[in-house]
N, C-alpha and C positions, 0 to 999 in steps of 0.2 A: 507509609511513604511510598511513592511511586518509584519504580526502578526498571531499567531495561532488563528484560529476562533473557532474550536471545535475539539473534538476527540471522537472516539468510539472504544470499545474493544470487540472482539469476542473470547471466550474461548471454546474450544472443549476438553472434558475430555477423549475422545476416538476417534478412526478413524471415520471421518465424511466425506462422499463424496456424493454429492458435498458440498462444503463449501459455506455458504451464510453469508457474513460478515455484521455486523452492520456498518452503514455509518454515518459519522459526518455531521452536517449541512454544506452545501457548496453551491456555486453559480457558474455560468459561469465564467471561468477564474481563479478560485481558483486552487492552487496546492494541489493535494492529494498525500499523502505519506503513504504507508502501510509497517509496520514493522512486519515481520512474523518470528516466531520461533516455533520449535517443537522437540519432542523426535524423535530419530531415525535419520538415515542419508539419507533416501530417499529424493530427491530434491523436492522443490516447483516448479510447472510449472508456467510460466509467464501467468497471466490472459490475456484474449483477450483485446486488446486496451490499455494495460498498458505497461510500459517500465521497464525492469529489471535493477535496478541501482546497485545491489550488491547481492552476494550470497556466503555463506561460510558454510563449514561442519567441524565438529570436532567429537571426539569420542562420539557417542550417541546423537548428536544434529545437527540441521541444521537451518540456518536462511537465510532470503532473505529480500530485500527492493525493493518495486515496486513503481513507480511514474506515475502520469497522470495529465494532465491539464484538469480540468472539462469543458466539452462542454455544460453542463446544471447543474441544481440544483438537478438532479435525477440520478447521476452516481451510479454504483453498482460495487461490487467486489465479484465475485462468480465463481464457476466452480470447476473443479477437480484440485485443487491447489497442492495436494499431494496424496500419496497413502496409507500411514499408520501412525498411532500414533496420540497422542494428540497434540493440537496446541494452540497458542495464536497469535492473529493478531490484532494489533492496527493501526487504520487509523486516520491520522490527516488531517485537512484542513487548508491551509495557504492562507490568503487573502492579497492583496496588493503587491504580488510578481509576477513580469512578466518579462520574458526574450524573446526578439523578435528574438533571434538567431544571432544577429549581434552586439548589444551593449555589451561592456565588462567592462565599467567603473562604472557600478552600477547606472547610472543616470536614468534608466528606472524603478527603483523600486518604 
C-alpha cells in the first residue's frame, strides 16, 4: 500500500536563481511530487528529468506540480525553475506506489 514517506519544504523570500530545494528522504522507486507556488505570473520551468503534471496562473500568482520516479536515494530538484519573485516548494516522497505503464486495475500498488 502506498504511503507518504517524508516531505521537505523550501521557502525563498525573494528571487532566488538557481533554486536548490530541500529533498525528503527517498529511495529507488519512490514517487517524488513537487508542489510549487510563487508570487507573480512568470512560469516555473520544468526541471531536468522531471515531468510537468500541472501548471496554472492567476492574478499575481503561479503554481506547478512536477513528478519523478526516484532512480536512487539521492535525487535532487534544482535549477532555474523561475525568473522572479518569492516561492515555496514542497516535495513529498511516496513509497509503495508503482505503475508499470500497463496495469490499470490498481493490483500493482
